[in-house]
C-alpha positions as CSV (number, residue, x, y, z in Angstrom):
1,X,238.3,89.8,88.0
2,X,235.0,88.0,88.4
3,X,234.2,86.2,85.3
4,X,230.8,84.7,86.2
5,X,228.3,87.0,84.5
6,X,225.2,85.0,85.4
7,X,224.3,87.6,88.1
8,X,223.9,91.4,88.0
9,X,225.8,93.8,90.4
10,X,224.1,96.0,92.9
11,X,225.7,97.7,95.7
12,X,229.0,95.9,95.5
13,X,227.5,92.5,95.5
14,X,226.8,90.0,92.7
15,X,223.1,89.4,92.8
16,X,220.5,87.2,91.2
17,X,217.6,89.3,89.6
18,X,214.3,88.9,91.1
19,X,212.2,88.6,87.8
20,X,210.5,85.2,86.9
21,X,211.8,85.7,83.3
22,X,215.3,84.9,82.3
23,X,217.4,86.2,79.5
24,X,219.6,84.1,77.3
25,X,223.0,85.6,75.8
26,X,223.8,84.1,72.4
27,X,226.8,84.2,70.2
28,X,225.5,86.0,67.0
29,X,227.7,83.9,64.6
30,X,227.5,80.4,66.0
31,X,224.1,80.7,67.9
32,X,225.7,79.2,70.8
33,X,224.2,80.0,74.0
34,X,226.7,81.9,76.2
35,X,224.7,81.8,79.4
36,X,221.4,82.6,81.0
37,X,220.7,85.3,83.4
38,X,217.8,86.0,85.6
39,X,216.2,89.4,84.7
40,X,215.9,92.4,86.9
41,X,212.6,93.7,88.4
42,X,211.7,97.4,89.1
43,X,212.5,96.6,92.7
44,X,216.1,95.6,91.7
45,X,216.3,98.6,89.7
46,X,215.2,100.8,92.7
47,X,217.8,99.2,95.2
48,X,220.5,100.0,92.5
49,X,219.4,103.6,92.4
50,X,219.2,103.9,96.3
51,X,222.8,102.4,96.5
52,X,224.0,104.8,94.0
53,X,222.5,107.7,95.6
54,X,224.0,106.8,99.1
55,X,227.4,106.0,97.8
56,X,227.5,109.2,95.5
57,X,227.4,111.7,98.5
58,X,230.8,110.5,100.0
59,X,232.3,110.0,96.6
60,X,231.5,113.6,95.4
61,X,233.7,114.9,98.4
62,X,236.6,112.5,97.8
63,X,239.9,114.0,97.1
64,X,240.7,114.1,93.4
65,X,243.7,112.0,93.8
66,X,241.5,109.2,95.2
67,X,239.3,109.2,92.2
68,X,242.2,109.3,89.9
69,X,243.9,106.4,91.6
70,X,240.7,104.1,91.1
71,X,240.5,105.0,87.4
72,X,244.3,104.3,86.9
73,X,243.8,101.0,88.6
74,X,241.0,100.2,86.4
75,X,243.3,100.9,83.3
76,X,245.8,98.3,84.8
77,X,243.1,95.9,85.3
78,X,241.9,96.3,81.6
79,X,245.4,95.9,80.3
80,X,245.8,92.6,82.4
81,X,242.6,91.3,81.1
82,X,242.8,92.4,77.5
83,X,242.3,88.9,76.0
84,X,239.3,88.1,78.2
85,X,237.7,91.4,77.2
86,X,238.3,91.2,73.5
87,X,237.2,87.4,73.5
88,X,233.8,88.7,75.1
89,X,233.6,91.6,72.4
90,X,234.0,89.0,69.7
91,X,231.7,86.1,70.9
92,X,229.0,88.5,72.3
93,X,228.6,91.3,69.7
94,X,230.0,89.5,66.6
95,X,232.9,91.9,66.2
96,X,235.7,90.9,64.2
97,X,239.1,90.3,65.8
98,X,240.5,93.6,64.3
99,X,237.4,95.6,65.6
100,X,237.6,94.0,68.9
101,X,241.3,95.0,69.3
102,X,240.5,98.6,68.1
103,X,237.4,98.8,70.5
104,X,239.6,97.9,73.5
105,X,242.1,100.5,72.6
106,X,239.7,103.1,72.1
107,X,238.1,102.2,75.5
108,X,241.5,102.6,77.1
109,X,241.9,105.9,75.5
110,X,238.7,107.2,77.1
111,X,239.6,105.9,80.4
112,X,243.1,107.7,80.3
113,X,241.3,110.8,79.4
114,X,238.9,110.5,82.2
115,X,241.9,110.1,84.8
116,X,242.3,114.0,84.1
117,X,238.7,114.9,85.2
118,X,239.1,115.0,88.8
119,X,241.5,117.9,88.5
120,X,239.5,119.6,85.8
121,X,236.3,120.4,88.1
122,X,237.3,124.0,87.8
123,X,235.3,127.0,89.2
124,X,235.5,130.7,88.7
125,X,235.6,133.9,90.6
126,X,234.0,136.7,88.9
127,X,233.4,140.5,89.6
128,X,230.1,141.7,90.8
129,X,228.1,144.8,90.1
130,X,227.4,145.0,93.8
131,X,230.0,146.8,96.1
132,X,231.8,144.3,98.3
133,X,230.4,141.3,96.7
134,X,232.5,138.3,95.4
135,X,230.9,136.0,92.8
136,X,232.1,132.4,92.9
137,X,231.0,129.6,90.4
138,X,231.4,126.1,91.4
139,X,231.5,122.9,89.2
140,X,229.7,119.9,91.0
141,X,228.7,116.6,89.9
142,X,225.1,116.0,88.9
143,X,224.6,113.0,91.4
144,X,223.5,109.7,89.8
145,X,223.7,109.1,86.1
146,X,221.6,106.4,84.3
147,X,223.3,104.8,81.3
148,X,221.7,102.6,78.7
149,X,224.4,101.1,76.5
150,X,224.1,99.8,73.0
151,X,225.0,96.4,71.3
152,X,227.2,97.5,68.5
153,X,230.2,99.1,70.2
154,X,229.1,98.0,73.8
155,X,232.4,98.3,75.5
156,X,233.6,101.5,74.1
157,X,230.0,103.2,74.2
158,X,229.4,102.2,77.9
159,X,232.7,103.3,79.2
160,X,232.5,106.5,77.4
161,X,229.7,107.6,80.0
162,X,231.0,105.2,83.0
163,X,234.4,106.7,83.2
164,X,233.7,110.4,83.1
165,X,230.6,110.0,85.3
166,X,232.8,108.4,88.0
167,X,235.7,110.8,87.5
168,X,233.6,113.7,88.1
169,X,232.1,112.4,91.2
170,X,228.9,110.7,90.0
171,X,227.5,107.4,90.8
172,X,226.1,105.2,88.0
173,X,223.4,102.7,87.1
174,X,224.0,100.8,84.0
175,X,221.3,99.0,81.8
176,X,223.1,97.2,79.0
177,X,221.5,96.2,75.8
178,X,219.8,92.7,76.0
179,X,222.1,91.5,73.3
180,X,225.4,92.4,75.1
181,X,224.9,92.2,78.8
182,X,228.6,91.6,79.6
183,X,230.6,93.9,77.2
184,X,227.8,96.6,77.7
185,X,227.8,96.3,81.5
186,X,228.7,93.4,83.6
187,X,232.1,93.4,82.8
188,X,232.7,96.9,84.1
189,X,231.5,95.8,87.4
190,X,234.2,93.3,87.3
191,X,236.8,95.8,86.2
192,X,235.9,98.5,88.7
193,X,235.3,95.9,91.8
194,X,239.0,94.8,91.0
195,X,240.2,98.5,90.8
196,X,238.8,99.1,94.2
197,X,235.8,101.3,93.3
198,X,233.7,101.9,96.6
199,X,230.5,99.7,96.6
200,X,227.5,101.3,95.4
201,X,229.0,103.7,92.8
202,X,228.6,101.3,89.9
203,X,225.7,99.2,89.6
204,X,224.7,97.0,86.5
205,X,221.0,95.9,85.9
206,X,220.4,93.4,83.3
207,X,216.6,93.5,82.4
208,X,214.0,93.4,79.8
209,X,212.8,96.7,78.2
210,X,209.2,95.6,78.8
211,X,209.9,95.3,82.6
212,X,212.4,98.1,83.4
213,X,212.9,100.0,80.1
214,X,211.1,103.2,81.1
215,X,211.8,102.9,84.9
216,X,215.6,103.5,84.5
217,X,214.7,106.8,83.0
218,X,211.6,107.8,85.1
219,X,213.0,106.8,88.5
220,X,213.5,110.0,90.7
221,X,217.0,109.4,91.4
222,X,218.9,109.8,88.1
223,X,219.5,113.5,87.1
224,X,221.0,112.5,83.7
225,X,220.3,109.7,81.3
226,X,222.9,108.7,79.0
227,X,221.7,106.7,75.9
228,X,223.2,105.4,72.6
229,X,220.9,103.8,70.2
230,X,218.1,104.3,67.8
231,X,216.5,107.8,67.1
232,X,213.1,106.1,67.7
233,X,214.0,104.8,71.3
234,X,216.1,108.1,71.9
235,X,213.2,110.4,71.3
236,X,210.9,108.2,73.6
237,X,213.8,108.4,76.4
238,X,214.1,112.2,75.7
239,X,210.2,112.6,76.4
240,X,210.2,110.6,79.6
241,X,213.3,112.5,81.0
242,X,211.6,115.9,79.9
243,X,208.8,115.0,82.2
244,X,211.1,114.7,85.1
245,X,213.3,117.8,84.0
246,X,216.3,115.5,83.6
247,X,219.3,116.1,81.5
248,X,219.9,113.7,78.5
249,X,223.0,112.9,76.4
250,X,221.7,111.1,73.5
251,X,223.7,109.7,70.6
252,X,221.2,108.5,68.0
253,X,221.0,107.5,64.3
254,X,222.8,108.6,61.5
255,X,222.3,108.7,57.7
256,X,225.8,109.5,57.1
257,X,227.0,110.8,53.9
258,X,230.3,110.2,52.1
259,X,230.8,112.6,49.1
260,X,233.3,112.3,46.5
261,X,233.8,115.5,44.6
262,X,234.8,115.5,40.9
263,X,238.4,116.3,41.7
264,X,238.9,113.7,44.3
265,X,241.8,111.3,44.5
266,X,239.7,108.1,43.5
267,X,241.9,105.6,45.0
268,X,242.1,107.4,48.3
269,X,238.4,107.9,48.4
270,X,237.7,104.4,47.6
271,X,240.0,103.2,50.5
272,X,238.3,105.6,52.8
273,X,234.7,104.4,51.8
274,X,235.6,100.8,52.2
275,X,236.7,101.2,55.8
276,X,234.0,103.6,56.7
277,X,231.3,101.3,55.3
278,X,232.4,97.9,56.0
279,X,234.0,98.2,59.5
280,X,232.1,96.1,61.8
281,X,229.7,95.2,59.3
282,X,228.5,98.8,59.2
283,X,226.9,98.5,62.5
284,X,228.2,101.8,63.7
285,X,226.2,105.1,64.2
286,X,229.0,106.9,62.3
287,X,229.3,104.4,59.4
288,X,228.8,105.7,55.8
289,X,225.1,105.2,54.7
290,X,225.1,107.0,51.5
291,X,228.1,107.4,49.1
292,X,227.6,110.4,46.7
293,X,230.0,110.2,43.7
294,X,230.1,113.0,41.2
295,X,228.8,111.7,37.7
296,X,231.9,112.3,35.9
297,X,233.9,109.8,38.1
298,X,231.0,107.5,39.1
299,X,231.7,104.6,36.7
300,X,235.4,104.6,37.6
301,X,234.7,104.8,41.4
302,X,232.1,102.1,41.2
303,X,234.3,99.8,39.3
304,X,237.3,100.1,41.7
305,X,235.1,100.0,44.9
306,X,233.2,97.0,43.8
307,X,236.5,95.1,42.9
308,X,238.0,95.8,46.2
309,X,234.8,95.1,48.2
310,X,234.8,91.7,46.5
311,X,238.0,90.9,48.3
312,X,236.7,91.6,51.7
313,X,236.7,88.2,53.8
314,X,233.6,87.5,55.6
315,X,232.5,84.9,58.0
316,X,233.9,84.0,61.4
317,X,234.6,87.0,63.4
318,X,237.3,85.2,65.5
319,X,239.5,84.7,62.6
320,X,242.2,87.3,62.6
321,X,241.8,88.1,58.8
322,X,238.0,88.4,58.7
323,X,236.9,91.8,57.7
324,X,233.0,91.3,57.9
325,X,231.5,89.2,60.6
326,X,227.8,88.6,61.6
327,X,225.0,91.1,62.2
328,X,223.8,91.1,65.8
329,X,220.7,89.1,65.0
330,X,218.5,87.6,62.3
331,X,216.1,90.4,62.6
332,X,218.7,93.1,61.5
333,X,219.6,90.8,58.5
334,X,215.9,90.5,57.3
335,X,215.4,94.2,57.8
336,X,218.4,95.0,55.4
337,X,217.3,92.4,52.9
338,X,213.9,94.0,52.8
339,X,215.4,97.4,51.8
340,X,217.4,95.7,49.3
341,X,214.6,94.2,47.8
342,X,212.6,97.4,47.8
343,X,215.5,99.3,46.2
344,X,216.0,96.9,43.5
345,X,212.4,97.1,42.7
346,X,212.8,100.8,42.1
347,X,215.8,100.3,39.7
348,X,218.8,99.8,41.8
349,X,221.2,97.3,40.7
350,X,223.1,94.7,43.0
351,X,226.8,94.7,41.7
352,X,228.1,92.6,44.5
353,X,226.9,90.3,47.2
354,X,223.3,90.7,48.5
355,X,222.8,87.2,50.1
356,X,223.1,86.1,53.7
357,X,224.1,83.0,55.4
358,X,222.7,82.8,59.0
359,X,223.5,86.2,60.4
360,X,226.5,87.0,58.1
361,X,225.3,89.3,55.2
362,X,227.8,89.4,52.3
363,X,229.5,92.6,51.7
364,X,227.1,94.2,49.1
365,X,227.5,96.9,46.5
366,X,224.4,98.6,45.0
367,X,224.6,101.1,42.1
368,X,222.0,103.2,40.4
369,X,220.4,104.2,43.7
370,X,218.5,107.5,44.1
371,X,218.2,109.4,47.3
372,X,214.5,108.3,47.7
373,X,215.1,104.6,47.7
374,X,214.5,102.7,50.9
375,X,218.3,102.0,51.3
376,X,219.1,105.7,51.2
377,X,216.1,106.8,53.2
378,X,216.8,104.5,56.1
379,X,219.8,103.9,58.2
380,X,221.2,100.6,56.8
381,X,223.4,99.5,59.8
382,X,225.0,96.6,57.9
383,X,227.5,95.8,55.2
384,X,225.6,97.3,52.2
385,X,227.1,100.1,50.2
386,X,224.8,102.4,47.9
387,X,226.4,104.7,45.3
388,X,224.4,107.7,44.4
389,X,225.6,110.0,41.5
390,X,225.4,113.7,41.7
391,X,225.6,116.7,39.1
392,X,227.4,119.2,41.1
393,X,228.5,120.4,44.6
394,X,225.2,122.0,45.3
395,X,223.2,119.0,44.2
396,X,225.1,116.7,46.6
397,X,224.8,119.2,49.4
398,X,221.0,119.2,48.9
399,X,220.7,115.5,48.8
400,X,222.7,115.0,52.0
401,X,220.8,117.5,53.9
402,X,217.4,116.2,52.7
403,X,217.1,113.8,55.7
404,X,216.6,114.9,59.3
405,X,219.9,113.2,60.7
406,X,223.2,115.0,61.3
407,X,225.7,112.7,63.1
408,X,228.9,112.4,61.0
409,X,230.1,112.6,57.2
410,X,233.0,113.1,55.0
411,X,234.1,114.9,51.8
412,X,236.7,114.1,49.4
413,X,238.5,116.6,47.2
414,X,242.0,117.4,46.0
415,X,241.2,120.9,46.8
416,X,241.3,121.1,50.6
417,X,239.6,124.6,50.7
418,X,236.8,123.3,48.4
419,X,236.2,120.3,50.4
420,X,236.1,122.3,53.7
421,X,233.6,124.6,52.2
422,X,231.4,121.7,51.2
423,X,231.7,120.2,54.7
424,X,230.6,123.6,56.3
425,X,227.4,123.3,54.4
426,X,226.5,119.8,55.6
427,X,224.2,119.9,58.7
428,X,226.0,117.5,60.9
429,X,227.8,117.3,64.3
430,X,231.0,115.9,62.8
431,X,232.6,115.8,59.3
432,X,235.8,114.8,57.8
433,X,237.6,116.0,54.9
434,X,239.6,113.3,52.7
435,X,238.8,110.8,55.5
436,X,235.7,108.6,56.3
437,X,233.0,109.1,58.8
438,X,234.1,106.8,61.5
439,X,236.3,108.9,63.6
440,X,236.3,109.2,67.5
441,X,239.1,110.6,69.5
442,X,238.7,110.8,73.4
443,X,239.5,114.8,73.6
444,X,237.2,115.8,70.7
445,X,233.6,116.4,70.9
446,X,231.4,113.6,69.7
447,X,227.7,114.1,69.0
448,X,225.2,114.9,66.3
449,X,222.5,117.4,65.2
450,X,218.8,117.2,64.6
451,X,217.5,113.6,64.7
452,X,221.1,112.3,65.5
453,X,221.0,113.3,69.3
454,X,221.6,115.9,71.9
455,X,224.9,116.9,73.8
456,X,228.5,115.9,73.3
457,X,230.7,113.2,74.6
458,X,234.4,113.2,75.2
459,X,237.0,115.8,76.4
460,X,235.8,119.0,78.1
461,X,232.5,118.6,76.5
462,X,231.4,115.5,78.3
463,X,232.6,117.3,81.8
464,X,230.0,119.9,80.8
465,X,227.2,117.4,80.2
466,X,228.0,115.3,83.5
467,X,228.4,118.3,86.0
468,X,226.2,121.3,87.0
469,X,227.2,124.8,88.0
470,X,226.3,126.5,91.3
471,X,226.6,130.3,91.7
472,X,227.6,131.2,95.3
473,X,228.2,135.0,96.2
474,X,229.8,136.3,99.1
475,X,229.0,139.8,100.5
476,X,231.9,140.9,102.3
477,X,230.6,144.2,103.4
478,X,227.2,145.3,104.6
479,X,225.2,145.9,101.6
480,X,223.1,149.3,101.1
481,X,219.8,148.2,99.9
482,X,218.6,151.8,99.3
483,X,215.4,153.4,100.0
484,X,213.7,150.0,100.5
485,X,215.6,149.7,103.9
486,X,216.6,153.3,104.6
487,X,212.9,154.3,105.0
488,X,212.5,152.1,107.8
489,X,215.4,153.5,109.8
């Protein structure tokens, strides 16, 4: 595998960007400069899309076993380079050792699922209302897919689009987040180059949003844009794509709720909430944002939750026992501290933490929160847990659904039917009973409702997203067109 990530990857070649501006990659914990790369221009992006378009035509017609063989080789390359990959996940995105290991395995599972797709490009033969006609439906690749990957789970959330796109006969152009150019893009060029992917099918462009951000969407070549990130940016991408009548797969922000009903097993609920809130510092689209606890068990829950949260180890993400590492940059820290300050001014109480050292924000627990405070209204995306009391089931449901987000969520109850009924009433794409909100399985539909996005990833659902259907009919006998033609004879 190539490990020099100071150049981008276009048409099977490692190349220097043509912008007069450079981009510096920094370790968010140490502040160490990892490397500097010359940024891409619109011309670089255009070359990448042209290469992808040319390569895709042949790739679409390759035999399924050929596509599968490349993906299987990519699995072996990943396994052989696990330490290299997880090291980059740690030092580039501030992931803890535990999170990096988990992200690697989740990505491997995605790739394994994708190896099945070349044999799942199924069509149909359907009856016709016309005598002698046969209706056929073919599933075809879209063509070229533009992928914009995020910085929080860069490796997993990039391969989630890359692998199924290639497996279904598409080519890809990837623009990784500026904070994670390696684990969100460049490392995949190295993996698939080693796996023998034909040149041009995977291209990685590292560039500034101000130079090429809109162009990756508006360029005439891509037929689908896959984006994971904030709702604000996702809405802009959707607007740009809509002008070109392009498909989008958008996984956006979430103000995810964790509901603890009065009959819940408190110990189990606390354990679930700790993981769903503090895993990867809460920098997960599925992370718990608001913890709703029934008023009758609120104090007991808050006491136990705060006690265990105080035992979480935070600091250097490379240490194997660290639970909470750094946020991706100081802007994220300052944004969250501002919301903490605003909520405290409105009556919330800091029970634990609330301080930052560099980019490391202490695991923080805040009680006395209402559903209208800044920390409840905004997606926190950090290691801050807010506990909100509620009166009854309907009160909780109303508060959960008050905001225009619907990505993930969870409900805890000792009565599974009751918990399930509450879960049904939450307007969200995913929800889990007696678990936490951070769940992702390669064969299950992943995506949100409302302001949390469009489309679904994983399993048969991403197969639908990354392909298109063609109706082809065959008229076996001469068709009688009735009086329209008969009058002419």
